[in-house]
C-alpha positions as CSV (number, residue, x, y, z in Angstrom):
1,X,57.7,-11.2,-26.9
2,X,54.1,-11.9,-26.4
3,X,54.8,-15.1,-24.8
4,X,56.8,-13.2,-22.2
5,X,54.1,-10.6,-21.7
6,X,51.6,-13.3,-21.3
7,X,53.4,-15.1,-18.7
8,X,54.6,-12.0,-16.8
9,X,50.7,-11.0,-16.8
10,X,49.7,-14.6,-15.5
11,X,52.4,-14.6,-12.6
12,X,51.2,-11.0,-11.5
13,X,47.3,-12.3,-11.4
14,X,48.6,-15.0,-9.2
15,X,50.5,-13.0,-6.9
16,X,47.6,-10.8,-6.4
17,X,44.9,-13.4,-5.9
18,X,47.4,-15.1,-3.3
19,X,46.5,-12.4,-0.8
20,X,43.2,-13.8,-0.3
21,X,44.5,-17.1,1.1
22,X,46.9,-15.7,3.6
23,X,45.9,-15.6,7.3
24,X,46.3,-12.2,8.7
25,X,49.0,-11.8,11.1
26,X,48.5,-10.8,14.9
27,X,49.3,-7.1,14.2
28,X,46.3,-6.7,11.5
29,X,42.9,-6.5,13.0
30,X,40.7,-9.5,12.4
31,X,38.2,-8.4,9.8
32,X,35.9,-11.4,9.8
33,X,34.5,-11.4,13.5
34,X,31.8,-8.8,13.2
35,X,28.6,-8.7,15.1
36,X,25.3,-9.0,13.8
37,X,23.4,-7.3,16.7
38,X,24.3,-3.9,15.4
39,X,22.7,-4.5,12.2
40,X,19.8,-5.8,13.7
41,X,19.6,-3.0,16.2
42,X,19.5,-0.5,13.1
43,X,17.1,-2.6,11.1
44,X,14.6,-2.2,14.0
45,X,15.3,1.6,14.3
46,X,14.8,2.0,10.6
47,X,11.5,0.1,10.7
48,X,10.3,2.3,13.8
49,X,11.1,5.2,11.6
50,X,9.4,4.1,8.4
51,X,6.3,3.6,10.6
52,X,6.7,6.9,11.9
53,X,7.3,8.5,8.5
54,X,4.1,6.7,7.1
55,X,2.1,7.8,10.1
56,X,3.1,11.4,9.2
57,X,2.3,11.0,5.7
58,X,-1.2,9.7,6.2
59,X,-2.1,12.5,8.2
60,X,-0.6,14.9,5.7
61,X,-2.2,13.5,2.5
62,X,-5.6,12.5,4.3
63,X,-8.5,13.1,2.0
64,X,-11.8,14.5,3.0
65,X,-12.3,15.6,6.7
66,X,-13.5,19.1,7.6
67,X,-15.0,20.4,4.1
68,X,-18.0,18.4,4.4
69,X,-19.7,16.5,1.9
70,X,-18.9,17.1,-1.6
71,X,-21.3,18.5,-4.3
72,X,-21.2,15.2,-6.2
73,X,-22.5,13.6,-3.2
74,X,-25.2,15.8,-2.2
75,X,-26.4,15.7,-5.9
76,X,-26.4,12.0,-5.7
77,X,-28.4,12.0,-2.4
78,X,-31.0,14.2,-3.7
79,X,-31.4,12.0,-6.8
80,X,-31.7,9.0,-4.9
81,X,-34.3,10.7,-2.4
82,X,-36.4,11.6,-5.5
83,X,-36.2,8.3,-7.1
84,X,-37.1,6.6,-3.8
85,X,-40.2,9.0,-3.4
86,X,-41.4,8.2,-7.0
87,X,-41.1,4.4,-6.3
88,X,-42.8,4.4,-3.2
89,X,-45.4,6.5,-4.6
90,X,-45.9,3.6,-7.4
91,X,-45.9,1.0,-4.8
92,X,-48.6,2.6,-2.8
93,X,-50.9,2.9,-6.0
94,X,-50.3,-0.7,-6.5
95,X,-51.8,-1.9,-3.5
96,X,-54.4,0.7,-3.0
97,X,-57.8,-0.8,-2.4
98,X,-60.5,0.2,-4.8
99,X,-64.2,-0.9,-4.5
100,X,-65.3,-3.0,-7.5
101,X,-67.6,-1.3,-9.9
102,X,-71.3,-1.0,-9.1
103,X,-71.2,-1.9,-5.5
104,X,-73.1,0.8,-3.9
105,X,-75.1,-1.9,-2.2
106,X,-77.4,-2.6,-5.0
107,X,-77.5,-6.1,-6.3
108,X,-78.6,-7.1,-9.7
């Protein structure tokens, strides 16, 4: 019983798989002759649409702009300006010319 069912299943599988090797008749449309130009055209169109979407999203989610400088940036600028002034004063003091002691014009 099992042997006959197995043989029947094998024959059914062979009958189904032989459809792939049959050459289509004249009445059936030939499915293998497709052109790639339509696919390429839609691909180019899709790329152009993607570029357009990306451009729109860049404008939409752009940071900064009309609001001016942020508070953090202003505070950093003030701190760096103060530090620069302190450093410039120190450098100026380092290179000050001071007359040597007891140089009033008197010679010992």
